[in-house]
C-alpha positions as CSV (number, residue, x, y, z in Angstrom):
1,M,-6.7,-11.2,10.0
2,E,-10.1,-10.0,10.8
3,I,-11.9,-11.2,13.9
4,C,-15.2,-12.8,12.9
5,P,-18.2,-13.2,15.2
6,L,-19.8,-16.6,15.3
7,D,-22.7,-16.5,12.8
8,Q,-25.9,-15.0,13.8
9,S,-27.6,-18.3,14.6
10,T,-29.0,-19.0,18.1
11,V,-27.0,-21.6,20.1
12,Q,-28.0,-22.8,23.5
13,I,-25.6,-22.6,26.4
14,G,-23.8,-26.0,26.7
15,N,-23.9,-26.7,23.0
16,M,-20.8,-27.1,21.0
17,V,-20.1,-24.8,18.0
18,R,-17.6,-25.2,15.2
19,S,-15.5,-22.5,13.6
20,S,-13.5,-23.4,10.5
21,V,-11.0,-21.7,8.2
22,L,-9.4,-22.2,4.8
23,F,-5.9,-20.8,4.4
24,T,-5.1,-19.9,0.8
25,N,-2.2,-18.3,-1.2
26,I,-3.7,-15.3,-2.9
27,A,-0.6,-14.9,-5.0
28,D,-1.3,-18.3,-6.5
29,N,-4.9,-17.9,-7.4
30,G,-6.2,-18.9,-4.0
31,T,-4.5,-22.3,-3.8
32,P,-5.0,-23.9,-0.4
33,I,-1.8,-23.9,1.7
34,D,-0.7,-25.1,5.1
35,P,0.8,-22.3,7.1
36,D,3.9,-22.9,9.2
37,S,1.7,-22.6,12.3
38,V,-2.1,-22.3,12.8
39,H,-3.7,-20.6,15.8
40,V,-7.2,-19.7,16.8
41,D,-8.2,-17.1,19.4
42,I,-11.6,-17.5,20.9
43,L,-13.1,-14.5,22.7
44,D,-16.3,-15.0,24.8
45,P,-18.8,-12.2,25.6
46,D,-17.3,-11.7,29.0
47,G,-13.9,-10.8,27.4
48,L,-12.2,-14.1,28.3
49,E,-9.8,-15.3,25.6
50,V,-8.3,-18.6,24.9
51,N,-5.7,-19.5,22.2
52,Y,-5.1,-22.8,20.6
53,Q,-2.3,-23.9,18.3
54,F,-2.4,-26.8,15.9
55,A,-0.2,-29.7,16.9
56,V,0.3,-28.3,20.5
57,G,-2.9,-29.9,21.6
58,S,-5.9,-31.7,20.1
59,E,-8.3,-28.8,19.9
60,I,-7.6,-27.8,16.3
61,T,-8.3,-30.4,13.6
62,R,-6.8,-30.4,10.1
63,D,-9.1,-31.9,7.4
64,G,-6.9,-31.3,4.4
65,I,-4.5,-28.8,2.9
66,G,-5.4,-25.4,4.4
67,I,-8.6,-26.7,6.1
68,Y,-8.8,-26.5,9.9
69,W,-11.5,-26.4,12.5
70,V,-12.1,-26.1,16.2
71,E,-15.2,-27.0,18.3
72,Y,-15.9,-25.0,21.5
73,T,-18.7,-25.3,24.1
74,V,-20.8,-22.1,24.5
75,A,-20.7,-21.2,28.2
76,V,-22.2,-17.7,28.3
77,V,-24.8,-15.7,26.4
78,G,-23.7,-13.2,23.9
79,T,-21.5,-12.8,20.8
80,W,-18.5,-15.0,20.5
81,Y,-15.5,-14.2,18.3
82,F,-13.0,-16.6,16.6
83,R,-9.8,-15.3,15.0
84,W,-7.7,-17.6,12.9
85,W,-4.1,-16.8,12.2
């Protein structure tokens, strides 16, 4: 899966940002699906990476079939990357 930077909006240090994902089955016309496991990697501008897994903590929230999100506090200036898998 492609690593996507946080959108190009300006966020102040200390603010919380949200990254979300919709998992779909392309073989079934894009029908939403729940994967066996859901992870998100968050890479900050300093190269520090954290990984969260759904149901192994409370960081990732599921809003419906295939719909997940995580909120994270911006601690340093620069481009942040979120990779869902």
